C-alpha positions as CSV (number, residue, x, y, z in Angstrom):
1,M,123.4,60.9,14.9
2,I,123.9,57.7,12.8
3,K,120.3,56.7,13.6
4,H,119.0,60.0,12.3
5,S,121.2,59.7,9.1
6,I,119.7,56.2,8.3
7,I,116.2,57.6,8.8
8,N,117.0,60.5,6.5
9,L,118.6,58.1,3.9
10,K,115.5,55.9,4.0
11,N,113.3,58.9,3.6
12,T,115.3,60.2,0.6
13,A,115.4,56.8,-0.9
14,M,111.7,56.4,-0.2
15,K,110.9,59.8,-1.9
16,K,112.9,58.8,-4.9
17,L,111.1,55.5,-5.2
18,V,107.7,57.1,-4.9
19,L,108.7,59.8,-7.4
20,I,109.9,57.1,-9.9
21,A,106.7,55.1,-9.4
22,L,104.6,58.3,-9.9
23,I,106.5,59.3,-13.1
24,S,106.2,55.8,-14.6
25,V,102.4,55.6,-13.8
26,M,101.9,59.1,-15.3
27,S,103.9,58.3,-18.4
28,G,101.9,55.1,-18.9
29,F,98.7,57.1,-18.8
30,A,100.1,59.7,-21.2
31,M,101.2,56.9,-23.7
32,N,97.7,55.3,-23.6
33,A,95.8,58.5,-23.7
34,E,94.1,59.2,-27.0
35,K,95.0,62.4,-28.8
36,V,91.6,64.0,-29.2
37,I,91.8,66.6,-32.0
38,L,88.2,67.5,-32.4
39,K,84.7,67.1,-31.0
40,G,81.5,68.2,-32.5
41,E,77.9,67.5,-33.4
42,T,76.9,65.6,-36.6
43,N,73.3,67.0,-36.8
44,N,72.0,63.6,-37.6
45,A,71.0,60.4,-35.7
46,L,74.6,59.6,-34.9
47,G,74.9,62.5,-32.4
48,K,78.2,63.8,-31.3
49,Y,81.5,62.8,-32.8
50,V,85.0,62.6,-31.4
51,I,88.1,62.4,-33.6
52,V,91.3,61.0,-32.3
53,K,94.8,60.7,-33.8
54,T,96.1,57.1,-33.8
55,D,99.7,55.9,-33.6
56,D,98.8,53.4,-36.4
57,F,99.5,54.0,-40.1
58,V,97.8,52.7,-43.1
59,E,100.2,51.2,-45.7
60,L,99.3,52.1,-49.3
61,N,101.7,52.0,-52.2
62,D,104.7,51.6,-49.8
63,R,103.8,54.7,-47.8
64,A,102.7,54.9,-44.2
65,L,99.8,57.2,-44.0
66,P,98.8,58.8,-40.7
67,T,95.3,57.9,-39.5
68,Y,92.4,59.1,-37.5
69,L,89.5,57.4,-36.0
70,I,86.0,58.9,-35.7
71,R,83.6,57.7,-33.0
72,F,80.0,58.6,-32.7
73,E,77.9,59.0,-29.6
74,N,75.2,56.7,-30.8
75,S,77.1,54.0,-32.6
76,D,79.7,51.4,-31.9
77,Q,81.1,51.5,-35.3
78,L,84.4,53.4,-36.0
79,I,85.5,55.2,-39.2
80,K,89.2,55.2,-40.0
81,V,90.5,58.0,-42.0
82,A,94.0,57.9,-43.7
83,V,95.4,61.2,-45.0
84,D,97.5,61.2,-48.2
85,K,99.3,64.4,-49.0
86,D,101.1,65.1,-52.2
87,K,104.7,66.1,-52.1
88,K,104.0,69.8,-52.2
89,G,101.2,69.6,-49.8
90,N,98.7,71.3,-52.1
91,K,96.4,68.3,-52.5
92,K,95.2,66.0,-49.7
93,N,93.2,62.9,-50.0
94,F,91.3,61.8,-47.0
95,I,90.7,57.9,-47.5
96,V,87.7,57.0,-45.5
97,L,87.7,53.4,-44.5
98,G,84.3,52.3,-43.2
99,D,82.6,48.9,-42.9
100,G,80.2,49.6,-45.6
101,L,81.9,52.2,-47.8
102,N,85.4,53.1,-48.7
103,I,85.5,56.5,-50.4
104,Q,87.8,59.6,-50.5
105,Y,87.4,63.3,-49.8
106,T,89.8,65.6,-51.5
107,C,91.1,69.1,-50.4
108,E,92.7,70.9,-53.3
109,G,93.1,74.6,-53.5
110,A,89.9,76.2,-52.7
111,F,87.6,73.2,-52.6
112,F,86.8,70.2,-50.4
113,G,84.6,67.4,-51.6
114,V,83.9,63.7,-52.1
115,S,85.1,61.6,-54.9
116,S,85.5,58.0,-55.8
117,L,88.8,56.2,-54.8
118,N,91.7,57.1,-57.0
119,K,93.1,54.3,-59.2
120,K,96.2,54.1,-57.0
121,Y,94.1,53.2,-54.0
122,V,92.1,50.6,-55.8
123,K,95.4,49.0,-57.3
124,A,96.6,48.9,-53.7
125,G,93.7,46.7,-52.8
126,L,91.0,49.0,-51.6
127,S,87.4,48.4,-52.8
128,S,84.7,51.0,-52.7
129,G,81.5,49.2,-51.9
130,F,79.4,51.5,-54.1
131,E,76.3,49.2,-53.7
132,K,75.8,51.0,-50.3
133,L,76.3,54.5,-51.8
134,N,73.5,57.0,-51.6
135,R,74.1,58.5,-55.2
136,S,71.9,61.5,-54.5
137,E,73.9,62.5,-51.4
138,Y,77.2,61.7,-53.3
139,F,76.5,64.3,-55.8
140,H,75.5,66.8,-53.2
141,Q,78.8,66.4,-51.6
142,K,81.0,66.8,-54.7
143,V,81.8,70.3,-53.4
144,I,81.2,70.7,-49.7
145,T,83.1,73.9,-49.1
146,R,85.1,76.3,-51.4
147,S,87.4,77.5,-48.7
148,N,90.8,76.3,-47.9
149,T,90.4,74.2,-44.9
150,S,92.8,72.6,-42.4
151,D,93.2,68.9,-41.9
152,R,91.3,69.2,-38.6
153,N,88.3,71.0,-40.3
154,C,88.3,68.5,-43.1
155,L,88.1,65.6,-40.6
156,G,85.1,67.3,-38.9
157,L,83.4,67.7,-42.2
158,I,84.0,64.0,-42.9
159,A,82.4,63.0,-39.5
160,C,79.4,65.0,-40.5
161,Y,79.0,64.1,-44.1
162,Y,80.3,60.6,-44.7
163,P,77.7,58.7,-42.8
164,V,74.9,60.1,-44.8
165,L,76.6,58.8,-48.0
166,I,75.5,55.3,-47.0
167,N,72.0,54.2,-47.8
168,D,70.1,53.7,-44.6
169,Y,73.0,54.8,-42.6
170,T,71.1,54.4,-39.3
171,A,70.8,50.7,-39.8
172,E,74.4,50.4,-41.2
173,F,75.9,52.2,-38.2
174,G,73.6,50.4,-35.7
175,V,72.4,53.7,-34.2
176,K,71.4,53.2,-30.5
């Protein structure tokens, strides 16, 4: 009887140990897993894109802005996008931080389009890199859509439109 109880105790302790190990491994995977919010097709040489939410923040003007990363199928270059919302949530600036060009897209009311960096971002230390800007494409993107879009949709539009703002984007992004 005592021998049977000891074996049962070992099995229970072993089960608990295995369960704890399994939970810690799974929670480790969950913590390291990226939070994919959108996948799509760019319809250009970069191929498909994936947008993930990061745990990092961009510090601008004493505010921690949530950030997203955009990855492309045919490039190793990443684009970081910080989202700055006004206090009422009516206007959102998507500050796009790329190796070649920093720019912003604004979603306000019933339009979404590109614009140069606001003065507050320039004062905070961001530079534009306008020498790499495709000015023709810039003016084509002043108004991309006239519908009220979600953050997720805005990020998808940025993934498709931002790269072509850069002169010779295929070389700049090192398209494979």
